KETOR-771309 format. One record per residue (C-alpha): residue in three letters; x, y, z; residue number from 1. Coordinates in steps of 0.25 Angstrom, whole numbers, plus 5000, padded with zeros to 4 digits. Example, Ala and Ser with C-alpha at 12.3 -4.5 7.8 and 13.67 -1.06 7.14 Angstrom:
ALA,5049,4982,5031,1 $
SER,5055,4996,5029,2 $
end
This chain:
MET,4883,5012,4739,1 $
LEU,4869,5012,4746,2 $
ARG,4858,5019,4738,3 $
ILE,4846,5024,4745,4 $
THR,4832,5022,4739,5 $
PRO,4830,5031,4726,6 $
ILE,4819,5039,4733,7 $
PHE,4830,5046,4742,8 $
ALA,4840,5048,4730,9 $
GLN,4852,5047,4739,10 $
THR,4864,5038,4740,11 $
ILE,4872,5035,4752,12 $
THR,4887,5031,4749,13 $
LEU,4895,5023,4759,14 $
LYS,4903,5035,4761,15 $
ARG,4891,5042,4766,16 $
ILE,4887,5030,4774,17 $
ALA,4900,5031,4781,18 $
GLU,4898,5046,4785,19 $
ILE,4883,5045,4790,20 $
THR,4880,5044,4805,21 $
LEU,4871,5034,4812,22 $
GLY,4861,5046,4813,23 $
GLN,4861,5047,4798,24 $
CYS,4859,5032,4797,25 $
THR,4847,5033,4805,26 $
GLN,4842,5045,4798,27 $
PHE,4842,5036,4785,28 $
LEU,4832,5027,4792,29 $
GLY,4822,5038,4791,30 $
VAL,4826,5042,4776,31 $
PHE,4830,5030,4769,32 $
SER,4825,5015,4769,33 $
VAL,4828,5008,4782,34 $
LEU,4836,4997,4774,35 $
VAL,4846,5007,4768,36 $
ALA,4847,5015,4781,37 $
ILE,4852,5002,4788,38 $
ASN,4861,4999,4777,39 $
ALA,4868,5013,4777,40 $
CYS,4870,5012,4792,41 $
LEU,4875,4998,4791,42 $
VAL,4885,5002,4781,43 $
MET,4889,5014,4790,44 $
THR,4892,5005,4801,45 $
ALA,4897,4992,4794,46 $
ASN,4911,4994,4797,47 $
ALA,4910,4998,4811,48 $
GLN,4915,4989,4822,49 $
ASN,4904,4984,4830,50 $
THR,4912,4978,4842,51 $
LEU,4919,4985,4853,52 $
PRO,4934,4986,4853,53 $
PRO,4939,4974,4861,54 $
SER,4947,4983,4871,55 $
VAL,4934,4990,4874,56 $
GLU,4926,4977,4875,57 $
ASN,4936,4972,4885,58 $
LEU,4935,4984,4894,59 $
LEU,4920,4984,4894,60 $
LYS,4920,4969,4898,61 $
LYS,4930,4972,4909,62 $
ALA,4921,4983,4914,63 $
GLY,4909,4973,4915,64 $
LEU,4902,4980,4903,65 $
LYS,4896,4974,4891,66 $
ASN,4899,4978,4876,67 $
GLN,4884,4981,4874,68 $
GLN,4885,4992,4884,69 $
MET,4894,5000,4875,70 $
GLN,4892,5008,4863,71 $
LEU,4904,5012,4855,72 $
LEU,4905,5020,4842,73 $
ILE,4917,5024,4834,74 $
LEU,4916,5032,4821,75 $
PRO,4925,5042,4814,76 $
ALA,4924,5056,4819,77 $
ASN,4920,5063,4806,78 $
SER,4914,5052,4796,79 $
GLY,4914,5038,4793,80 $
VAL,4908,5025,4799,81 $
PRO,4909,5020,4813,82 $
LEU,4922,5012,4817,83 $
LEU,4914,5005,4828,84 $
ASN,4900,5005,4832,85 $
TYR,4896,4997,4844,86 $
GLN,4881,4999,4848,87 $
ALA,4882,5014,4845,88 $
GLU,4868,5015,4841,89 $
ASN,4862,5012,4855,90 $
SER,4857,5024,4863,91 $
VAL,4864,5024,4876,92 $
SER,4866,5033,4888,93 $
PRO,4878,5042,4884,94 $
ALA,4881,5049,4897,95 $
SER,4890,5062,4895,96 $
THR,4893,5058,4881,97 $
LEU,4880,5065,4878,98 $
LYS,4887,5078,4880,99 $
LEU,4893,5076,4866,100 $
LEU,4879,5078,4860,101 $
THR,4876,5090,4869,102 $
THR,4889,5097,4867,103 $
PHE,4890,5095,4852,104 $
ILE,4876,5098,4848,105 $
ALA,4877,5111,4857,106 $
LEU,4889,5115,4850,107 $
ASP,4883,5112,4837,108 $
GLU,4870,5120,4840,109 $
LEU,4876,5131,4848,110 $
GLY,4890,5133,4843,111 $
PRO,4903,5133,4852,112 $
ASN,4901,5148,4856,113 $
PHE,4887,5147,4862,114 $
ARG,4887,5153,4876,115 $
TRP,4876,5153,4887,116 $
LYS,4871,5167,4893,117 $
THR,4868,5170,4907,118 $
GLN,4861,5183,4909,119 $
ILE,4857,5193,4920,120 $
TYR,4844,5201,4919,121 $
THR,4836,5211,4927,122 $
ASP,4822,5216,4925,123 $
SER,4825,5228,4934,124 $
THR,4836,5239,4934,125 $
PHE,4846,5241,4946,126 $
LYS,4849,5255,4952,127 $
ASP,4860,5258,4962,128 $
GLY,4865,5244,4961,129 $
ILE,4851,5238,4965,130 $
LEU,4842,5229,4957,131 $
ASN,4828,5229,4962,132 $
GLY,4823,5218,4953,133 $
LYS,4827,5204,4948,134 $
LEU,4840,5199,4942,135 $
TYR,4838,5188,4932,136 $
ILE,4849,5178,4928,137 $
LYS,4846,5171,4915,138 $
GLY,4853,5158,4913,139 $
GLY,4857,5154,4899,140 $
GLY,4862,5140,4902,141 $
ASP,4877,5143,4904,142 $
PRO,4882,5130,4908,143 $
ASN,4894,5136,4916,144 $
PHE,4887,5148,4923,145 $
THR,4896,5148,4935,146 $
TRP,4895,5156,4947,147 $
ASP,4907,5164,4943,148 $
LYS,4899,5168,4930,149 $
LEU,4888,5172,4938,150 $
SER,4897,5180,4947,151 $
GLN,4902,5187,4934,152 $
LEU,4888,5191,4930,153 $
LEU,4885,5196,4944,154 $
ARG,4898,5204,4944,155 $
GLN,4894,5211,4931,156 $
LEU,4880,5214,4938,157 $
ARG,4888,5221,4949,158 $
GLN,4896,5229,4939,159 $
GLN,4883,5234,4933,160 $
GLY,4880,5240,4947,161 $
LEU,4871,5230,4952,162 $
ARG,4873,5227,4967,163 $
GLU,4860,5223,4973,164 $
ILE,4849,5214,4968,165 $
ARG,4835,5216,4974,166 $
GLY,4827,5205,4967,167 $
ASP,4827,5191,4963,168 $
LEU,4837,5184,4955,169 $
VAL,4829,5177,4944,170 $
LEU,4835,5165,4937,171 $
ASP,4831,5163,4922,172 $
ARG,4834,5148,4918,173 $
SER,4824,5149,4906,174 $
TYR,4835,5146,4895,175 $
PHE,4832,5131,4898,176 $
GLN,4819,5124,4901,177 $
PRO,4816,5120,4911,178 $
ASN,4823,5130,4919,179 $
ARG,4826,5122,4931,180 $
PRO,4828,5108,4926,181 $
GLU,4835,5104,4939,182 $
LEU,4822,5105,4947,183 $
ASN,4816,5091,4950,184 $
ALA,4826,5085,4941,185 $
PRO,4829,5070,4945,186 $
ILE,4842,5067,4951,187 $
PHE,4852,5060,4941,188 $
ASP,4861,5053,4951,189 $
GLU,4865,5052,4965,190 $
ASN,4873,5065,4964,191 $
PRO,4863,5076,4961,192 $
ASP,4873,5087,4967,193 $
ALA,4884,5083,4957,194 $
TYR,4887,5094,4946,195 $
TYR,4885,5084,4935,196 $
ASN,4870,5083,4939,197 $
VAL,4867,5098,4938,198 $
ILE,4855,5100,4930,199 $
PRO,4857,5114,4923,200 $
ASP,4848,5125,4920,201 $
ALA,4850,5138,4912,202 $
LEU,4856,5146,4924,203 $
LEU,4865,5136,4931,204 $
VAL,4874,5144,4940,205 $
HIS,4887,5136,4942,206 $
SER,4880,5123,4939,207 $
ASN,4873,5125,4953,208 $
ILE,4886,5119,4959,209 $
SER,4890,5122,4973,210 $
ALA,4905,5120,4976,211 $
PHE,4911,5116,4989,212 $
SER,4926,5114,4993,213 $
VAL,4928,5103,5003,214 $
SER,4940,5100,5011,215 $
ALA,4944,5093,5024,216 $
ASP,4956,5093,5033,217 $
ASN,4959,5083,5044,218 $
ASN,4948,5090,5053,219 $
THR,4937,5096,5044,220 $
VAL,4930,5096,5031,221 $
ASP,4928,5110,5025,222 $
VAL,4917,5113,5015,223 $
LYS,4916,5126,5007,224 $
LEU,4906,5131,4997,225 $
THR,4914,5137,4986,226 $
THR,4903,5142,4977,227 $
PRO,4899,5156,4980,228 $
MET,4885,5155,4986,229 $
ASP,4878,5163,4996,230 $
ASN,4869,5158,5008,231 $
VAL,4875,5145,5008,232 $
ARG,4879,5137,5021,233 $
VAL,4888,5125,5020,234 $
MET,4886,5115,5031,235 $
ASN,4898,5106,5031,236 $
GLN,4896,5093,5038,237 $
MET,4907,5085,5031,238 $
THR,4916,5076,5039,239 $
ARG,4930,5071,5036,240 $
SER,4934,5057,5030,241 $
ASN,4946,5049,5028,242 $
SER,4943,5046,5014,243 $
PRO,4953,5050,5002,244 $
CYS,4951,5063,4996,245 $
SER,4947,5057,4983,246 $
GLU,4935,5050,4990,247 $
TRP,4929,5063,4996,248 $
LYS,4916,5061,4987,249 $
ASN,4913,5049,4995,250 $
GLY,4910,5056,5007,251 $
TRP,4903,5068,5001,252 $
LEU,4888,5069,5003,253 $
SER,4878,5078,4995,254 $
PRO,4876,5091,5003,255 $
LYS,4863,5095,5008,256 $
ILE,4857,5108,5004,257 $
SER,4846,5117,5010,258 $
ILE,4841,5131,5005,259 $
ASP,4832,5140,5013,260 $
THR,4822,5150,5009,261 $
GLN,4833,5161,5010,262 $
ARG,4842,5153,5000,263 $
LYS,4851,5149,5011,264 $
ILE,4858,5136,5007,265 $
ASP,4864,5126,5016,266 $
ILE,4873,5115,5011,267 $
THR,4876,5104,5020,268 $
ILE,4889,5096,5017,269 $
ASN,4890,5082,5022,270 $
GLY,4899,5070,5021,271 $
THR,4914,5067,5022,272 $
PHE,4926,5072,5016,273 $
PRO,4941,5067,5017,274 $
LYS,4950,5075,5026,275 $
ASN,4961,5082,5019,276 $
CYS,4954,5083,5006,277 $
ARG,4947,5094,4998,278 $
ALA,4936,5094,4986,279 $
ASP,4927,5103,4979,280 $
VAL,4913,5099,4977,281 $
TYR,4903,5104,4967,282 $
LEU,4888,5101,4970,283 $
ASN,4875,5105,4964,284 $
LEU,4867,5107,4977,285 $
ILE,4859,5119,4977,286 $
GLU,4846,5123,4971,287 $
ARG,4850,5131,4959,288 $
ASN,4842,5144,4962,289 $
ALA,4847,5144,4976,290 $
TYR,4861,5141,4971,291 $
ILE,4861,5153,4961,292 $
ALA,4855,5162,4972,293 $
SER,4867,5159,4981,294 $
VAL,4878,5160,4971,295 $
PHE,4872,5173,4965,296 $
LYS,4871,5180,4979,297 $
ALA,4885,5175,4983,298 $
LEU,4891,5181,4970,299 $
TRP,4882,5194,4970,300 $
GLN,4886,5197,4985,301 $
GLU,4901,5194,4982,302 $
LEU,4900,5205,4971,303 $
GLY,4894,5214,4981,304 $
GLY,4879,5213,4977,305 $
ASN,4866,5210,4985,306 $
TRP,4854,5202,4981,307 $
GLN,4841,5202,4987,308 $
GLY,4831,5193,4981,309 $
ASN,4827,5178,4977,310 $
ILE,4831,5169,4966,311 $
VAL,4820,5164,4957,312 $
ASP,4818,5158,4943,313 $
GLY,4813,5166,4932,314 $
VAL,4815,5172,4918,315 $
VAL,4821,5185,4914,316 $
PRO,4810,5194,4910,317 $
THR,4810,5200,4896,318 $
ASN,4812,5214,4901,319 $
ALA,4824,5211,4909,320 $
ASN,4837,5217,4906,321 $
LEU,4850,5209,4903,322 $
LEU,4861,5213,4913,323 $
LEU,4872,5203,4910,324 $
GLN,4875,5191,4902,325 $
LYS,4886,5180,4904,326 $
GLU,4890,5171,4893,327 $
SER,4894,5157,4896,328 $
GLU,4907,5150,4890,329 $
SER,4905,5145,4876,330 $
LEU,4898,5132,4872,331 $
LEU,4912,5127,4867,332 $
GLU,4918,5129,4881,333 $
THR,4905,5123,4887,334 $
ILE,4905,5110,4880,335 $
ARG,4920,5108,4883,336 $
ILE,4916,5107,4898,337 $
ILE,4904,5099,4895,338 $
ASN,4911,5088,4887,339 $
LYS,4925,5088,4894,340 $
TYR,4919,5087,4908,341 $
SER,4905,5082,4905,342 $
ASP,4898,5093,4912,343 $
ASN,4883,5089,4913,344 $
ALA,4877,5102,4917,345 $
MET,4883,5109,4906,346 $
ALA,4879,5099,4896,347 $
ARG,4865,5100,4900,348 $
ILE,4865,5115,4899,349 $
LEU,4871,5113,4885,350 $
PHE,4860,5103,4881,351 $
LEU,4849,5113,4885,352 $
THR,4856,5125,4878,353 $
VAL,4855,5117,4865,354 $
GLY,4840,5117,4867,355 $
ALA,4839,5131,4873,356 $
GLU,4846,5137,4861,357 $
SER,4838,5129,4851,358 $
ALA,4827,5135,4842,359 $
LEU,4820,5122,4847,360 $
ALA,4819,5127,4861,361 $
LYS,4805,5133,4858,362 $
ASN,4799,5119,4855,363 $
PHE,4802,5113,4869,364 $
ALA,4799,5117,4883,365 $
ASP,4811,5110,4889,366 $
THR,4825,5114,4884,367 $
SER,4831,5099,4885,368 $
GLN,4820,5095,4875,369 $
THR,4825,5106,4866,370 $
SER,4839,5101,4867,371 $
ASN,4835,5087,4864,372 $
ALA,4828,5092,4851,373 $
VAL,4840,5100,4847,374 $
VAL,4849,5088,4848,375 $
ARG,4839,5079,4840,376 $
GLU,4838,5090,4829,377 $
TRP,4854,5091,4829,378 $
PHE,4854,5076,4828,379 $
THR,4845,5076,4816,380 $
ARG,4853,5087,4809,381 $
ARG,4866,5079,4811,382 $
ASN,4859,5066,4806,383 $
ILE,4861,5059,4819,384 $
ASP,4850,5050,4824,385 $
SER,4844,5054,4837,386 $
SER,4836,5042,4840,387 $
ASN,4836,5037,4854,388 $
LEU,4844,5050,4858,389 $
LEU,4840,5054,4872,390 $
ILE,4846,5067,4879,391 $
GLU,4842,5071,4893,392 $
ASN,4851,5083,4896,393 $
GLY,4863,5083,4887,394 $
SER,4873,5079,4897,395 $
GLY,4872,5064,4897,396 $
LEU,4869,5064,4912,397 $
SER,4857,5056,4910,398 $
ARG,4851,5043,4910,399 $
LEU,4842,5046,4899,400 $
ASP,4851,5050,4888,401 $
ARG,4853,5041,4876,402 $
ILE,4862,5042,4863,403 $
SER,4869,5032,4855,404 $
ALA,4884,5032,4852,405 $
TRP,4880,5034,4837,406 $
GLN,4873,5047,4841,407 $
LEU,4885,5052,4849,408 $
ALA,4895,5049,4839,409 $
SER,4886,5055,4828,410 $
ILE,4887,5068,4836,411 $
LEU,4902,5067,4838,412 $
ARG,4903,5065,4823,413 $
VAL,4895,5078,4820,414 $
ALA,4903,5085,4829,415 $
ALA,4916,5080,4823,416 $
ASN,4911,5086,4809,417 $
SER,4906,5099,4815,418 $
ASN,4912,5113,4816,419 $
TRP,4912,5111,4831,420 $
TYR,4920,5099,4832,421 $
PRO,4933,5105,4838,422 $
GLU,4924,5112,4848,423 $
PHE,4917,5100,4852,424 $
ALA,4929,5090,4852,425 $
SER,4936,5100,4861,426 $
SER,4925,5098,4871,427 $
LEU,4927,5083,4873,428 $
PRO,4936,5077,4883,429 $
ILE,4950,5073,4878,430 $
VAL,4954,5059,4881,431 $
GLY,4965,5059,4892,432 $
ILE,4965,5074,4892,433 $
ASP,4953,5082,4898,434 $
GLY,4939,5081,4902,435 $
SER,4932,5068,4906,436 $
MET,4942,5060,4898,437 $
ARG,4955,5067,4904,438 $
ASN,4958,5054,4912,439 $
ARG,4954,5044,4902,440 $
LEU,4963,5037,4891,441 $
LYS,4976,5044,4895,442 $
ALA,4988,5039,4888,443 $
SER,4979,5032,4878,444 $
LYS,4978,5034,4863,445 $
ALA,4965,5041,4866,446 $
GLU,4972,5052,4875,447 $
ALA,4970,5066,4868,448 $
ARG,4964,5059,4856,449 $
ALA,4950,5058,4860,450 $
ARG,4939,5067,4864,451 $
ILE,4929,5060,4872,452 $
LYS,4916,5063,4880,453 $
THR,4913,5054,4892,454 $
GLY,4900,5050,4898,455 $
TYR,4897,5043,4911,456 $
LEU,4885,5039,4919,457 $
LYS,4884,5027,4928,458 $
ASN,4879,5018,4917,459 $
VAL,4886,5025,4905,460 $
MET,4900,5027,4901,461 $
ALA,4903,5034,4887,462 $
VAL,4913,5041,4879,463 $
ALA,4911,5048,4866,464 $
GLY,4920,5058,4857,465 $
TYR,4931,5058,4847,466 $
VAL,4944,5049,4846,467 $
ARG,4956,5051,4837,468 $
ASP,4963,5038,4835,469 $
VAL,4978,5036,4833,470 $
GLN,4976,5037,4818,471 $
ASP,4971,5051,4821,472 $
GLN,4957,5047,4816,473 $
ASP,4945,5053,4824,474 $
TRP,4934,5045,4829,475 $
ILE,4921,5046,4837,476 $
LEU,4919,5037,4848,477 $
VAL,4907,5035,4857,478 $
ALA,4907,5024,4867,479 $
ILE,4895,5022,4878,480 $
VAL,4893,5012,4888,481 $
ASN,4879,5011,4895,482 $
THR,4877,5001,4906,483 $
ASP,4866,4997,4915,484 $
GLU,4874,4999,4927,485 $
ALA,4883,5010,4934,486 $
ILE,4896,5004,4928,487 $
ALA,4898,5012,4916,488 $
SER,4911,5018,4921,489 $
LYS,4917,5004,4919,490 $
ALA,4916,5007,4904,491 $
LYS,4926,5018,4904,492 $
PRO,4938,5009,4900,493 $
ALA,4931,5003,4889,494 $
LEU,4926,5017,4884,495 $
ASP,4941,5022,4885,496 $
GLU,4946,5010,4877,497 $
ALA,4936,5013,4866,498 $
ILE,4942,5027,4865,499 $
ASN,4956,5022,4866,500 $
TRP,4954,5010,4856,501 $
LEU,4949,5021,4846,502 $
ALA,4960,5031,4848,503 $
ASN,4971,5020,4848,504 $
GLY,4967,5016,4833,505 $
ARG,4957,5004,4837,506 $
PRO,4967,4993,4840,507 $
end
C-alpha cells in the first residue's frame, strides 16, 4: 500500500485508489506531496487502456479525422478504475453534453419537485370590472410558460370579475439579472431567428416564438400566423417552386419585421415554397415586449376583456397585492425535455435558476456569475477538480465552454451513486428509442441498453452517458471530438461505434 507522509496520518489503500475520482487525485496535489499524489493517480489509471478501439480508430480515419481530435473515457458507473482513458484530461468544447452538468447539479441543488412561479399583481383595486391602475406580471423563470398558460391566468382574472384594464402592463423580470439579457447580445450564428438561439429571461412567454403554417397548391402559397396575436399583419410575398417538399427550407428567407409606435407589427414573408407541400415554421422574430403585448391583448380580447395602456418594464412594488399565481411543471419533467430534446433555452433558464435560488446570489450582480459559483462549490463538495472549467450559459450552445471528459464522467458517477439517479437517468435519450438518439444505433447491442446525451456544434460532436453491456455491467462513457473545421458531423459513426463497442462487450 502507499503511505502518505506521517504528518497527515493517513493511509491510502489500493482499493481506495480504485474508488477515487480524478478530481480527488487533483485534490491530493494540494494536500499531500506532489510525488505521492502523482503515484496515486498513476496507480488509479495504470490498468486503463490508453488507445482507441481499432473499430473506432478506423471510422475516424475514414471520416478524415485524427485520433488526437477525440477524447474518450470509459469507467464503471459506480466505482473502480477506468477501462479506457484516451486524452480524457484535456479541456474541450462539450457542445450540448454540458447539459448533463446543468441538469444534474440543478436536480441535486433544487430537488425533482422544484417548480417555477409566474405571478400577477396590482397596486390598485378594481370596481365594477374595471381596473384603474397597473397590472404587473412577475416572471419566475418558468422555462415553459406558453401562451396557453398565460391564457389560463387571464381566464382566472376574468373569473374574478376583471373586464377592463385602464393602465399599463408592467413586466417584472428581476428574478434574473440582467433582466433583459437578449438586448445587444451578439448573434451566435447565421440563424438568429431559430428557436435554439433564443436568449431567455425570467418572463419568457412561449419562448418568444411566432408560429406560421405554410402551404402551397399548384397556384398559390398560403401563409397563416397560428400564434394568437393582435395588431399583426402578415404580408405574404412567397412564390412557388418545383423543389421537393423535403427541401422547403432551401427557399425560405428570414422574414422582415417592422413595429410602429402604436405597437402594430408588420411581418413580411419572402422566398419560395414547393407546390403541393405544407410546413409549420417556428421563429424568434419580434422584440419580446411587443410580442407579449400582442399576445396578451389577443388573449384578453378573446376572453371578452379590454386593455387600454402601454407595456413597460418594471418591478412589482412592495405594496402590491397578489392576484394570481401559476406554477410550472416540476424540475423532473423539465429536465426530461432539456436532455431528451436538447432544449437550449430551457437549459439556460435552469442554469440561471440554480444561481437565482442560491444563497450566493447576494454576492453577485449577475445571475450567471452566481450560477458559476454554485457549480464550482458543488464540484468542491464532490471532490471534482474544476480547473479549466468554463461555462457561458449552461446549455452548451457556446464557443467558450470548456470541460474535460474526466469532469463530465465524474458528474455522471456522482449521479449514478445519488438518490436522484433514477430521475436523472430517465431524462437521458434512450439509444434507438427516443429523444436525440431515437434514430441512432437501431438493431445494435446498444439499442435500449444505453442512455446517451448528444452534443453537436459545427466543430464539435459528442456523446456522454450510461451504457449497459451484454454482461449487464453498467458503464459511463464520454466521447468528444473537437476539430478546427466545420466537419464534426463526420465523427458520428465513430462515436456511435464507441457506444456499440462498449455495449457489445468490447470485442
